NUMI-793385 format. One record per residue (C-alpha): x, y, z. Coordinates in Angstrom, 1 decimal, m for minus. Example, Ala and Ser with C-alpha at 12.3 -4.5 7.8 and 13.67 -1.06 7.14 Angstrom:
2
NODE; east; north; up
NODE; 12.3; m4.5; 7.8
NODE; 13.7; m1.1; 7.1
% end
This chain:
421
NODE; east; north; up
NODE; 117.9; 19.2; m279.6
NODE; 117.2; 16.0; m277.5
NODE; 114.3; 13.9; m278.7
NODE; 113.1; 13.3; m275.2
NODE; 113.1; 15.7; m272.2
NODE; 112.3; 14.5; m268.7
NODE; 111.5; 16.7; m265.8
NODE; 110.8; 15.4; m262.3
NODE; 108.3; 17.6; m260.7
NODE; 107.6; 15.9; m257.4
NODE; 109.0; 13.1; m255.2
NODE; 107.4; 11.1; m252.6
NODE; 108.9; 11.7; m249.2
NODE; 108.0; 8.2; m248.1
NODE; 108.8; 6.0; m251.2
NODE; 110.8; 6.1; m254.3
NODE; 107.9; 7.3; m256.3
NODE; 108.3; 10.3; m258.4
NODE; 106.1; 12.5; m260.6
NODE; 107.2; 14.0; m264.0
NODE; 106.6; 15.2; m267.4
NODE; 108.3; 13.7; m270.6
NODE; 108.3; 15.8; m273.7
NODE; 108.8; 14.5; m277.1
NODE; 108.6; 16.2; m280.6
NODE; 104.9; 15.2; m280.8
NODE; 103.9; 16.5; m277.2
NODE; 104.3; 15.6; m273.8
NODE; 103.0; 13.1; m271.3
NODE; 102.6; 12.9; m267.5
NODE; 104.3; 10.4; m265.4
NODE; 103.7; 7.7; m264.0
NODE; 102.1; 7.1; m267.5
NODE; 100.1; 4.2; m268.7
NODE; 100.1; 3.7; m272.4
NODE; 97.3; 1.8; m274.3
NODE; 98.5; m0.8; m276.7
NODE; 97.7; m0.2; m280.3
NODE; 99.5; m3.3; m281.7
NODE; 98.8; m2.8; m285.3
NODE; 98.6; 1.3; m285.2
NODE; 95.0; 1.0; m283.8
NODE; 93.5; 0.6; m280.2
NODE; 91.0; m2.1; m281.2
NODE; 87.5; m0.6; m281.9
NODE; 88.3; 2.8; m280.5
NODE; 88.5; 6.0; m282.4
NODE; 91.9; 8.0; m281.6
NODE; 89.9; 10.9; m280.3
NODE; 88.0; 8.5; m277.8
NODE; 91.4; 7.1; m276.7
NODE; 92.5; 10.8; m275.9
NODE; 89.4; 11.5; m273.9
NODE; 90.1; 8.6; m271.7
NODE; 93.1; 10.6; m270.7
NODE; 95.8; 8.6; m272.6
NODE; 98.6; 10.9; m273.6
NODE; 101.0; 8.2; m275.3
NODE; 100.1; 5.0; m277.1
NODE; 102.3; 1.8; m278.0
NODE; 102.6; 0.2; m281.4
NODE; 104.2; m3.3; m282.1
NODE; 107.1; m3.3; m284.5
NODE; 106.9; m6.9; m285.4
NODE; 103.3; m6.8; m286.5
NODE; 103.8; m3.5; m288.4
NODE; 106.8; m5.0; m290.1
NODE; 104.7; m7.8; m291.4
NODE; 101.6; m5.7; m292.3
NODE; 101.5; m3.2; m293.9
NODE; 105.3; m2.7; m293.8
NODE; 107.3; m0.1; m292.3
NODE; 108.5; 1.3; m295.7
NODE; 104.7; 1.9; m296.6
NODE; 104.1; 3.6; m293.3
NODE; 107.1; 5.9; m294.0
NODE; 105.8; 6.8; m297.3
NODE; 102.4; 7.6; m295.6
NODE; 104.3; 10.0; m293.3
NODE; 104.9; 7.8; m290.4
NODE; 102.7; 6.2; m287.6
NODE; 101.4; 9.5; m286.3
NODE; 99.9; 10.5; m289.7
NODE; 99.0; 6.9; m290.5
NODE; 96.9; 6.2; m287.5
NODE; 96.0; 9.9; m287.0
NODE; 97.3; 9.9; m283.4
NODE; 98.4; 13.5; m282.6
NODE; 100.5; 12.6; m279.6
NODE; 103.6; 10.7; m278.5
NODE; 104.0; 7.0; m279.7
NODE; 106.3; 4.3; m278.4
NODE; 107.2; 1.2; m280.5
NODE; 108.6; m2.1; m278.8
NODE; 111.4; m3.9; m280.6
NODE; 110.0; m7.3; m281.5
NODE; 112.1; m8.9; m278.7
NODE; 109.1; m10.1; m276.7
NODE; 107.7; m11.8; m279.9
NODE; 110.9; m13.8; m279.9
NODE; 109.8; m15.1; m276.6
NODE; 106.0; m15.4; m277.1
NODE; 106.3; m16.9; m280.6
NODE; 109.3; m19.2; m279.7
NODE; 107.8; m22.3; m281.4
NODE; 108.4; m20.8; m284.8
NODE; 111.5; m18.9; m284.5
NODE; 115.3; m19.3; m284.0
NODE; 117.6; m17.0; m281.9
NODE; 121.2; m16.6; m282.4
NODE; 123.8; m13.9; m281.9
NODE; 122.8; m12.3; m285.1
NODE; 119.2; m11.9; m284.3
NODE; 115.9; m13.5; m284.6
NODE; 114.5; m15.3; m287.5
NODE; 110.7; m15.5; m287.4
NODE; 108.1; m17.8; m289.3
NODE; 105.7; m15.0; m290.5
NODE; 102.2; m15.5; m289.0
NODE; 100.8; m13.8; m292.1
NODE; 102.2; m16.1; m295.0
NODE; 104.6; m18.6; m293.2
NODE; 107.7; m16.8; m294.9
NODE; 110.9; m16.6; m292.9
NODE; 111.7; m13.1; m291.5
NODE; 115.0; m12.2; m289.9
NODE; 115.0; m9.3; m287.3
NODE; 118.5; m8.2; m286.3
NODE; 119.4; m5.1; m284.1
NODE; 120.1; m3.1; m287.3
NODE; 116.9; m4.3; m289.1
NODE; 114.9; m3.4; m285.9
NODE; 116.4; 0.2; m285.9
NODE; 115.7; 0.7; m289.6
NODE; 112.0; m0.5; m289.1
NODE; 111.5; 1.8; m286.2
NODE; 113.2; 4.7; m287.9
NODE; 110.8; 4.2; m290.8
NODE; 107.8; 4.0; m288.5
NODE; 108.8; 7.3; m286.9
NODE; 107.7; 6.9; m283.3
NODE; 109.0; 9.2; m280.4
NODE; 110.4; 6.4; m278.3
NODE; 111.8; 3.3; m279.9
NODE; 113.1; 0.2; m278.0
NODE; 116.4; m1.8; m278.5
NODE; 116.2; m5.2; m279.6
NODE; 116.7; m7.5; m276.7
NODE; 116.8; m11.3; m275.9
NODE; 113.9; m11.9; m273.6
NODE; 114.6; m15.4; m271.7
NODE; 112.3; m17.5; m269.7
NODE; 111.9; m16.0; m266.3
NODE; 111.8; m19.4; m264.6
NODE; 113.3; m22.8; m265.1
NODE; 111.2; m24.7; m267.6
NODE; 111.7; m27.8; m265.5
NODE; 109.8; m26.1; m262.6
NODE; 107.0; m25.1; m264.8
NODE; 105.1; m28.3; m264.2
NODE; 103.1; m28.0; m267.6
NODE; 104.5; m30.1; m270.3
NODE; 103.5; m27.6; m272.9
NODE; 104.9; m24.7; m271.0
NODE; 108.1; m26.6; m270.5
NODE; 108.3; m27.2; m274.3
NODE; 107.7; m23.6; m275.1
NODE; 110.0; m22.2; m272.7
NODE; 112.6; m24.6; m273.6
NODE; 112.2; m23.7; m277.4
NODE; 112.8; m20.0; m276.3
NODE; 116.1; m21.0; m275.0
NODE; 118.1; m20.7; m278.1
NODE; 116.2; m23.5; m279.7
NODE; 117.4; m25.9; m277.0
NODE; 116.3; m29.4; m277.9
NODE; 117.6; m31.2; m274.9
NODE; 115.1; m32.7; m272.2
NODE; 113.8; m29.9; m270.0
NODE; 115.6; m31.7; m267.0
NODE; 118.9; m31.0; m268.4
NODE; 118.1; m27.3; m269.4
NODE; 120.4; m24.8; m267.6
NODE; 118.5; m21.8; m266.7
NODE; 121.5; m19.8; m265.5
NODE; 123.4; m20.1; m268.6
NODE; 120.2; m19.1; m270.6
NODE; 119.9; m16.0; m268.4
NODE; 123.8; m15.2; m268.8
NODE; 123.5; m15.6; m272.6
NODE; 120.5; m13.3; m272.9
NODE; 122.1; m10.7; m270.9
NODE; 125.3; m10.7; m273.0
NODE; 123.2; m10.6; m276.2
NODE; 121.0; m7.9; m274.7
NODE; 124.0; m5.6; m274.1
NODE; 125.7; m6.4; m277.5
NODE; 122.4; m6.1; m279.4
NODE; 122.0; m2.6; m277.6
NODE; 125.4; m1.4; m278.8
NODE; 124.6; m2.4; m282.3
NODE; 121.1; m0.8; m282.0
NODE; 122.6; 2.5; m281.0
NODE; 125.2; 2.4; m283.8
NODE; 122.5; 1.7; m286.4
NODE; 120.1; 4.2; m285.0
NODE; 119.7; 6.7; m287.9
NODE; 117.5; 9.5; m286.3
NODE; 118.8; 10.0; m282.8
NODE; 117.8; 13.8; m282.8
NODE; 114.2; 13.0; m283.5
NODE; 113.6; 9.5; m281.8
NODE; 114.6; 8.5; m278.3
NODE; 116.1; 5.0; m278.1
NODE; 115.5; 3.1; m274.8
NODE; 117.7; 0.2; m273.6
NODE; 116.2; m2.9; m271.9
NODE; 117.5; m4.7; m268.7
NODE; 117.0; m8.3; m268.5
NODE; 118.1; m10.9; m266.0
NODE; 115.1; m13.0; m265.0
NODE; 114.3; m13.3; m261.4
NODE; 118.0; m13.3; m260.4
NODE; 119.0; m10.0; m258.7
NODE; 122.6; m10.5; m259.3
NODE; 121.9; m11.0; m263.1
NODE; 119.6; m8.0; m263.0
NODE; 122.3; m6.0; m261.5
NODE; 124.9; m7.1; m264.0
NODE; 122.6; m6.3; m267.0
NODE; 121.6; m2.8; m265.6
NODE; 125.1; m1.9; m265.0
NODE; 126.1; m2.6; m268.7
NODE; 123.0; m1.2; m270.4
NODE; 123.0; 2.0; m268.4
NODE; 126.7; 2.4; m269.3
NODE; 125.4; 3.1; m272.8
NODE; 124.2; 6.7; m272.7
NODE; 120.5; 6.7; m273.9
NODE; 117.5; 9.0; m273.2
NODE; 115.6; 6.3; m271.2
NODE; 115.8; 2.7; m269.9
NODE; 113.4; m0.2; m269.4
NODE; 112.9; m3.3; m267.3
NODE; 112.0; m6.2; m269.6
NODE; 111.4; m9.8; m269.2
NODE; 108.8; m9.4; m266.4
NODE; 105.3; m10.9; m266.1
NODE; 106.4; m13.8; m268.2
NODE; 105.3; m16.5; m265.9
NODE; 106.7; m15.6; m262.5
NODE; 104.5; m14.9; m259.3
NODE; 103.3; m11.4; m258.6
NODE; 105.6; m11.2; m255.5
NODE; 108.6; m12.0; m257.7
NODE; 107.5; m9.3; m260.2
NODE; 107.4; m6.7; m257.2
NODE; 110.7; m8.0; m255.9
NODE; 112.7; m7.8; m259.1
NODE; 111.3; m4.2; m260.0
NODE; 112.1; m3.0; m256.5
NODE; 115.5; m4.4; m257.1
NODE; 116.1; m3.1; m260.6
NODE; 114.5; 0.3; m260.7
NODE; 116.9; 2.1; m258.3
NODE; 119.6; 0.9; m260.6
NODE; 118.4; 2.8; m263.6
NODE; 119.5; 6.4; m263.8
NODE; 117.7; 8.7; m261.6
NODE; 117.2; 11.6; m264.0
NODE; 115.7; 9.6; m267.0
NODE; 112.5; 7.8; m267.5
NODE; 112.1; 4.2; m266.3
NODE; 109.7; 2.1; m268.3
NODE; 108.5; m1.4; m267.0
NODE; 107.3; m3.3; m270.1
NODE; 104.1; m5.3; m270.3
NODE; 102.7; m5.1; m266.7
NODE; 99.3; m4.0; m265.9
NODE; 97.6; m5.3; m263.0
NODE; 96.8; m2.6; m260.4
NODE; 99.0; m4.1; m257.7
NODE; 101.9; m4.4; m260.0
NODE; 101.6; m0.9; m261.3
NODE; 101.4; 0.5; m257.6
NODE; 104.4; m1.6; m256.5
NODE; 106.4; m0.4; m259.5
NODE; 105.6; 3.2; m258.9
NODE; 106.6; 3.0; m255.4
NODE; 110.0; 1.6; m256.5
NODE; 110.5; 4.6; m258.8
NODE; 109.0; 3.5; m262.3
NODE; 107.7; 6.0; m264.7
NODE; 106.0; 4.3; m267.8
NODE; 103.9; 1.2; m268.2
NODE; 102.0; m0.5; m271.0
NODE; 99.7; m3.6; m271.1
NODE; 97.1; m5.2; m273.2
NODE; 94.8; m5.9; m270.2
NODE; 92.5; m3.0; m270.4
NODE; 91.7; m3.6; m274.1
NODE; 91.9; m7.4; m274.3
NODE; 89.6; m7.7; m271.2
NODE; 87.2; m5.0; m272.5
NODE; 86.7; m7.2; m275.6
NODE; 85.9; m10.2; m273.4
NODE; 83.4; m8.6; m271.2
NODE; 85.6; m8.0; m268.2
NODE; 85.4; m4.7; m266.7
NODE; 88.0; m3.4; m264.2
NODE; 86.7; m1.7; m261.0
NODE; 88.4; m0.5; m257.8
NODE; 87.0; m3.7; m255.9
NODE; 87.9; m6.2; m258.7
NODE; 86.9; m7.2; m262.1
NODE; 83.1; m7.4; m263.1
NODE; 82.6; m10.4; m265.5
NODE; 79.6; m9.0; m267.5
NODE; 78.6; m12.3; m269.1
NODE; 77.7; m13.8; m265.6
NODE; 73.9; m14.2; m265.3
NODE; 73.7; m12.3; m262.0
NODE; 74.1; m9.1; m264.2
NODE; 70.9; m9.8; m266.5
NODE; 68.8; m7.4; m264.7
NODE; 71.4; m5.2; m263.1
NODE; 70.6; m1.5; m263.7
NODE; 73.8; m0.2; m262.1
NODE; 76.8; 1.2; m264.1
NODE; 79.9; m0.8; m264.4
NODE; 81.4; 1.3; m261.5
NODE; 79.7; 4.1; m259.5
NODE; 81.5; 7.3; m259.6
NODE; 83.4; 6.5; m262.9
NODE; 83.4; 9.3; m265.4
NODE; 84.1; 7.1; m268.6
NODE; 81.9; 6.9; m271.8
NODE; 80.0; 4.0; m270.4
NODE; 79.3; 4.9; m266.9
NODE; 78.9; 8.8; m267.4
NODE; 77.8; 9.4; m271.1
NODE; 76.3; 12.8; m270.4
NODE; 79.9; 13.9; m269.6
NODE; 80.6; 13.5; m273.3
NODE; 77.3; 15.1; m274.7
NODE; 75.5; 11.8; m275.1
NODE; 71.8; 12.5; m274.4
NODE; 70.4; 9.6; m272.6
NODE; 66.9; 9.0; m270.9
NODE; 67.3; 10.6; m267.4
NODE; 71.1; 10.8; m268.1
NODE; 71.3; 7.2; m267.4
NODE; 74.6; 5.2; m267.7
NODE; 74.9; 2.1; m269.9
NODE; 73.8; m0.5; m267.4
NODE; 75.4; m3.9; m266.6
NODE; 72.2; m5.3; m267.9
NODE; 72.4; m3.6; m271.3
NODE; 76.1; m4.4; m271.7
NODE; 75.6; m8.1; m270.8
NODE; 72.9; m8.4; m273.5
NODE; 75.4; m6.7; m276.1
NODE; 78.0; m9.4; m275.3
NODE; 75.4; m12.2; m275.3
NODE; 74.3; m11.4; m278.8
NODE; 77.6; m10.4; m280.2
NODE; 76.9; m6.7; m280.8
NODE; 80.0; m4.6; m281.2
NODE; 79.0; m1.9; m278.9
NODE; 79.6; m4.0; m275.9
NODE; 83.3; m4.5; m276.3
NODE; 83.7; m0.7; m277.4
NODE; 82.0; 0.6; m274.2
NODE; 83.8; m1.8; m271.9
NODE; 87.2; m1.2; m273.6
NODE; 86.5; 2.5; m273.1
NODE; 85.6; 2.0; m269.5
NODE; 88.8; 0.0; m268.7
NODE; 91.1; 2.6; m270.5
NODE; 89.5; 5.4; m268.5
NODE; 89.8; 3.2; m265.3
NODE; 93.5; 2.9; m265.7
NODE; 93.9; 6.6; m266.6
NODE; 91.9; 7.4; m263.5
NODE; 94.1; 5.1; m261.2
NODE; 97.3; 6.6; m262.5
NODE; 96.0; 10.1; m262.1
NODE; 95.3; 9.4; m258.5
NODE; 98.7; 7.8; m258.1
NODE; 100.3; 10.9; m259.5
NODE; 98.5; 13.3; m256.9
NODE; 99.5; 10.9; m254.2
NODE; 103.2; 11.3; m255.0
NODE; 102.7; 14.9; m254.1
NODE; 100.9; 14.6; m250.7
NODE; 102.1; 10.9; m249.8
NODE; 98.4; 9.8; m248.9
NODE; 99.1; 6.3; m249.9
NODE; 96.5; 4.8; m247.3
NODE; 94.0; 7.2; m248.9
NODE; 94.8; 5.7; m252.3
NODE; 94.5; 2.2; m251.1
NODE; 91.2; 3.0; m249.4
NODE; 89.8; 4.1; m252.9
NODE; 91.6; 1.4; m254.9
NODE; 91.4; m1.6; m252.5
NODE; 92.2; m4.0; m255.3
NODE; 95.5; m2.2; m255.9
NODE; 96.6; m3.2; m252.3
NODE; 96.1; m7.0; m252.9
NODE; 99.3; m8.6; m252.0
NODE; 101.1; m5.3; m251.5
NODE; 103.0; m5.2; m248.2
NODE; 101.8; m2.2; m245.7
NODE; 105.5; m1.6; m245.2
NODE; 105.7; m0.5; m248.8
NODE; 103.3; 2.4; m248.1
NODE; 104.6; 3.4; m244.7
NODE; 108.4; 3.1; m244.7
NODE; 110.6; 5.7; m246.4
NODE; 113.0; 4.1; m249.0
% end
């Protein structure tokens, strides 16, 4: 029995977008799907039942952080991540490859794997492809990611910021030469080769292939030829699904769209395609139009905790003084816990929403309810957006979509919505 079944139920006649259903041993999720990020087996501040009420059908956990605390062996003894966090649906875990990029100043990358300096106690922790599989087999998610080598997407010498140059250069296999001598093409080639070799090792080490679906990851930076090279070799390894990694790590939005439009069609049509770590509406829509099925990002939750609410017209920064006496909900027409509490059985005076004035007050005085309500709004916002996108794949009314979600059309070429691909 396959650990993941994927059925495409509709295709756009005008774009590469497709609608589908992915089925795992812990349930199904509709695609295109947005996965909230529960780094440490928790969507910060939100009960699992409330996460489900926002429309989320699958969530993401972080292998690196759960490896450090409480440890994958402890979670295995507790029955796996589903039982540990009381989430009764599909779960995906990343591999730790992105942390090798984001924590570059304290790690070393070589052909064997990545050696991290623990953010918990400073101890050195090695993460090899085999160890990444062992940890994820113990955690027990439905979908697990292969360990990959995530390179800088741009040449550090072109970054402009000295701190950024130093960080990106450190990522480049601990290259200590001046940034001006750094060879970006050589780094991309090395990352591609490692990613393919590590994927082969991951597949060989995967101990539960009948229960957990292993996805491979395509790297290559912003170079189309290198993306093609990596996609060909990664997809030659038979797996239940494939991902586009190394995106949104410093490049411009137009570069993100271009590389996704180039790479997505190179992945097997009959299997789910996952774009890792991308979350702005324009990026999601461009990727869906290119044929991507799965997404994750920390934006809804991180921004929610920092008083930034997403709306179809753009973000509302609730700490601003202009909202001190604003009696409107975050967004008219939204059916989230903050904007439509009566929908969830919450009795309020005159069925009022939580107003912008009240939410601003909560943030200004440090009350926990503010981050909770805005996080719930943001999570529901992204689920509403993807639900509308799924419906448009059926009727191809893309102009209607961008009329309702104008922020999603920001920077998107009108041709992308009108021309068959």
